[in-house]
C-alpha positions in Angstrom: -16.2 -14.7 -13.6 -13.5 -17.2 -14.3 -14.5 -20.7 -15.8 -12.6 -23.8 -15.1 -11.8 -25.6 -18.3 -12.3 -29.2 -18.9 -9.5 -31.4 -20.4 -10.1 -32.4 -23.8 -11.4 -36.0 -24.6 -10.2 -38.1 -27.5 -12.4 -38.4 -30.4 -14.3 -41.4 -31.6 -17.5 -43.1 -30.9 -16.4 -45.0 -27.7 -14.8 -41.8 -26.2 -17.8 -39.9 -27.1 -20.2 -42.2 -25.4 -17.6 -42.4 -22.5 -17.7 -38.5 -22.3 -21.6 -38.0 -22.3 -21.7 -40.5 -19.5 -19.2 -38.8 -17.5 -20.8 -35.5 -18.2 -24.1 -36.7 -17.1 -23.0 -38.1 -13.6 -20.2 -35.6 -12.8 -20.9 -32.4 -11.0 -20.6 -29.1 -12.7 -17.5 -27.4 -12.1 -18.2 -24.1 -10.4 -17.6 -20.5 -11.5 -15.1 -18.4 -9.7 -16.1 -17.3 -7.1 -18.9 -19.5 -6.0 -18.3 -18.5 -2.1 -17.0 -15.7 -0.2 -13.6 -14.4 -0.6 -11.4 -13.9 2.6 -9.5 -10.7 2.6 -6.7 -10.2 5.1 -6.1 -6.8 6.2 -2.9 -6.2 8.2 -4.4 -3.1 10.0 -7.3 -2.5 12.6 -10.7 -2.0 11.3 -11.2 2.0 10.6 -8.0 3.2 9.4 -7.5 4.4 5.8 -6.3 0.8 4.7 -9.1 -1.1 6.2 -11.7 1.7 4.6 -10.3 1.4 1.1 -10.6 -2.3 1.5 -14.2 -2.3 2.5 -15.1 0.5 -0.2 -13.3 -1.4 -3.1 -15.0 -5.1 -2.2 -18.3 -3.3 -1.5 -18.0 -1.9 -5.2 -17.0 -5.2 -6.6 -19.8 -6.9 -5.0 -22.3 -4.2 -6.3 -20.8 -4.6 -10.0 -20.3 -8.4 -10.0 -22.0 -10.1 -7.0 -18.8 -11.2 -5.5 -18.9 -11.8 -1.8 -16.3 -10.9 0.7 -15.4 -11.3 4.3 -13.0 -8.9 5.6 -10.3 -10.2 8.4 -8.3 -7.7 10.3 -4.9 -9.3 11.6 -3.2 -6.0 13.1 0.2 -7.3 14.4 3.8 -7.7 13.9 3.7 -4.9 10.9 1.7 -7.1 8.4 3.8 -10.4 8.9 0.9 -12.1 10.6 -1.4 -11.1 7.9 0.9 -12.2 5.2 1.9 -15.5 6.8 -1.9 -16.5 7.0 -2.3 -15.8 3.2 1.1 -17.3 2.1 -0.2 -20.5 3.9 -3.7 -20.4 2.5 -4.9 -22.7 -0.5 -3.8 -21.1 -3.7 -7.5 -21.1 -4.9 -8.3 -17.4 -5.0 -10.4 -17.5 -1.9 -7.9 -15.8 0.3 -6.3 -12.5 -0.4 -4.0 -10.2 1.2 -4.2 -6.3 1.5 -0.5 -5.3 1.4 1.3 -2.1 2.0 5.0 -0.9 1.8 5.3 -2.8 5.0 5.5 -5.9 2.5 8.7 -4.6 1.0 10.2 -3.0 4.0 10.1 -6.4 5.8 11.4 -8.2 2.9 14.4 -5.7 2.8 15.2 -5.1 6.3 14.6 -8.3 8.1 13.9 -11.2 5.4 15.4 -13.7 8.0 12.8 -13.1 10.6 10.0 -13.7 8.4 8.0 -17.0 8.4 7.5 -16.8 4.8 9.3 -16.3 1.6 8.3 -12.9 0.4 9.4 -13.8 -3.2 8.0 -17.3 -3.5 5.0 -17.7 -1.3 2.8 -14.8 -2.3 2.1 -13.2 -5.7 1.1 -9.7 -6.6 -2.5 -9.2 -8.1 -3.0 -5.2 -8.2 -2.2 -1.9 -6.7 -5.7 -0.7 -5.7 -4.8 2.8 -4.5 -2.3 5.2 -3.0 -2.1 7.5 -0.3 0.6 10.2 -0.9 2.4 11.6 2.0 2.4 14.9 2.9 5.5 16.8 4.5 4.1 19.4 7.2 5.8 21.5 9.7 4.9 23.4 12.8 4.2 26.9 12.3 7.1 28.1 14.4 9.8 26.4 12.3 12.1 28.8 10.9 11.0 28.5 7.4 7.6 28.8 5.3 8.2 26.5 2.2 10.0 23.4 1.1 12.9 25.3 -0.5 13.2 27.1 2.9 13.3 23.8 4.6 15.9 22.1 2.7 18.1 25.2 3.0 17.6 25.7 6.7 18.5 21.8 7.2 21.4 21.6 5.1 23.1 24.7 7.0 21.9 23.6 10.1 22.7 20.0 10.9 20.9 18.4 13.7 18.9 21.4 14.7 15.9 20.2 13.3 14.0 17.1 14.3 10.9 14.9 12.9 8.5 12.3 14.3 7.2 9.1 12.9 5.3 6.2 14.1 8.4 4.0 14.9 11.7 2.8 13.5 11.2 1.3 9.9 7.6 2.8 9.2 7.4 4.1 5.9 7.4 7.8 6.8 10.6 7.0 8.7 12.3 5.4 5.6 10.8 8.0 3.2 12.0 11.1 5.1 15.5 9.3 5.4 15.6 8.8 1.7 14.9 12.6 1.3 17.4 13.5 3.8 20.1 11.6 2.2 19.5 13.2 -1.1 19.3 16.7 0.2 22.6 15.9 2.2 20.6 17.2 5.5 21.0 16.0 9.2 17.6 16.1 10.8 16.9 14.2 14.1 14.5 11.2 13.9 12.1 11.0 16.8 10.1 7.6 16.8 6.8 7.3 18.7 4.7 4.1 19.3 2.0 5.2 16.8 1.3 7.9 14.4 -1.1 9.7 17.1 1.4 10.8 19.6 4.0 11.6 16.8 1.2 13.8 15.5 0.5 15.2 19.1 4.2 16.3 19.8 4.2 18.1 16.2 1.5 20.1 17.1 2.8 20.9 20.3 6.2 22.2 18.7 8.3 19.3 20.6 9.5 18.3 16.6 9.3 20.5 13.8 8.7 18.1 10.9 6.6 15.2 10.0 5.5 13.1 7.0 1.6 12.5 7.2 -1.5 12.0 5.2 -3.9 14.6 3.9 -6.6 13.2 5.7 -4.7 13.6 9.0 -3.2 16.8 8.7 -5.5 19.0 6.2 -7.5 20.3 9.1 -4.6 21.5 11.1 -3.2 22.9 8.1 -6.4 24.9 7.3 -6.5 26.1 11.0 -2.8 27.1 11.1 -1.6 24.7 13.5 0.6 23.1 10.7 2.0 24.3 7.6 2.2 22.2 4.5 5.5 22.1 2.6 5.1 19.4 -0.3 3.4 16.3 -1.3 5.8 13.5 -1.6 3.8 12.0 -4.6 4.8 11.9 -8.1 2.1 14.7 -9.2 0.3 17.5 -7.5 -2.8 16.8 -5.6 -6.0 18.3 -6.7 -6.6 18.9 -3.0 -3.8 21.3 -2.7 -3.0 22.3 -6.5 -0.9 25.2 -5.4 1.5 23.0 -3.3 4.5 21.6 -4.9 5.7 17.9 -5.0 9.1 17.1 -3.5 10.1 15.8 -7.2 9.6 19.0 -8.6 11.5 20.9 -6.0 14.8 19.5 -6.7 14.5 15.9 -6.4 13.1 14.2 -9.3 12.1 10.7 -8.9 11.3 10.9 -5.4 8.0 9.7 -3.9 6.7 8.7 -0.4 3.5 6.9 -1.2 1.5 4.4 1.0 0.2 1.9 -1.9 -2.6 -0.4 -0.7 -2.3 -3.8 -3.0 -4.0 -7.1 -3.3 -1.8 -10.2 -3.3 -2.6 -13.9 -3.4 -0.9 -17.0 -2.3 1.6 -18.5 -4.6 0.1 -20.9 -7.1 -3.0 -19.0 -7.5 -4.1 -19.6 -11.3 -3.2 -16.7 -13.3 -6.5 -16.8 -14.6 -7.9 -16.1 -11.1 -5.2 -13.5 -10.4 -6.2 -11.6 -13.5 -10.0 -11.9 -12.9 -9.3 -10.3 -9.2 -7.0 -7.6 -10.8 -9.7 -6.7 -13.3 -12.4 -6.5 -10.7 -10.7 -4.4 -8.4 -9.3 -2.0 -11.0 -13.0 -1.7 -12.4 -14.0 -0.9 -8.9 -11.5 2.0 -8.1 -12.1 3.3 -11.6 -15.8 3.7 -11.2 -17.2 7.3 -10.8 -19.2 5.7 -7.4 -15.7 5.6 -5.8 -14.1 8.6 -7.1 -15.3 11.5 -4.8 -15.1 9.5 -1.8 -11.6 8.7 -2.3 -10.4 11.9 -3.7 -12.0 13.6 -0.6 -9.7 11.4 1.8 -6.5 12.1 -0.2 -6.6 8.8 -1.9 -5.5 8.2 -5.5 -7.1 5.5 -7.7 -4.7 3.3 -9.3 -5.9 -0.4 -10.3 -2.5 -1.7 -11.7 -1.7 -4.8 -13.4 -0.1 -7.9 -11.7 3.1 -7.1 -13.8 3.4 -3.5 -12.7 2.8 -4.4 -9.0 5.5 -6.9 -9.0 8.0 -4.6 -10.6 7.3 -1.9 -7.9 7.7 -4.7 -5.2 11.1 -5.5 -6.8 12.2 -1.8 -6.9 11.1 -0.9 -3.5 12.9 -3.9 -1.8 16.0 -2.8 -3.6 15.5 0.9 -2.6 15.2 -0.2 1.1 18.2 -2.2 1.1 20.1 0.5 -0.3 19.0 2.7 2.2 19.8 0.6 5.0 23.2 0.0 3.8 23.6 3.6 3.3 22.1 5.0 6.6 22.2 2.1 9.1 18.4 2.3 9.3 16.9 -0.1 11.8 13.4 -1.5 12.1 11.5 -2.1 15.3 
């Protein structure tokens, strides 16, 4: 817990007497936290981001006794949730669950945001990451990632991939890959991940960047074939499957990170306390198996590391937009 510090009182008999009197009559300052912490999640209950949030906050409760209230605000691509937190009191009692939507919104439509993404919220910690998995319909004319790149570069426009919509993380990370590969693959945006997967399974499109939790059962049943993970490292769930980075595209990654942010002006000691609490929770053995089974990698970063990632990603999306005319819904 974080204790509020008291200002020093000048030395001297009179000052000491006054200090004693004030100490006797003034109420003791509470430790942080002395009431429930509201965590605003920009997704509906039951999804991967919501599940990670609830698992981690529950673990913090078990370890430290902190109390949480989860508030789901699934609208406007995370803008509503971020604005809610940006306008909250900077006392540590309102936190935001952020994802790459935060950097995408900042890069592609900063003038449409009701908040200043650089000044109104501060990073606390990246809690976890969900790597994307590139999957293909079994009838696609290639069997592995190298075959996909070779076919796509030699046959521009003959392949298509689905996503949950323009400006979503899978859309942008796929465009990053295609740009580096020098390939042209048609993007087919859907209104949500479910119909995008349905049409992939039906063979309407040939490719999709998905999550392990969503696509692994289809891969196991032969309804899809896995080509590569978009994570920096191989997944223990599919150790024989290569990453995009090791397959000719060093540094490439497509990762849904899940992070905590706070209103700007939140005391640094509280920011650090929350970061340490969340890092300890995700690092516990109690969560290891559950998160790993869902294809979720534990992180627990520092505020500084999170800030560096945000800066890097915003510039990455800006550059992609300049080079590829990417749009966002």
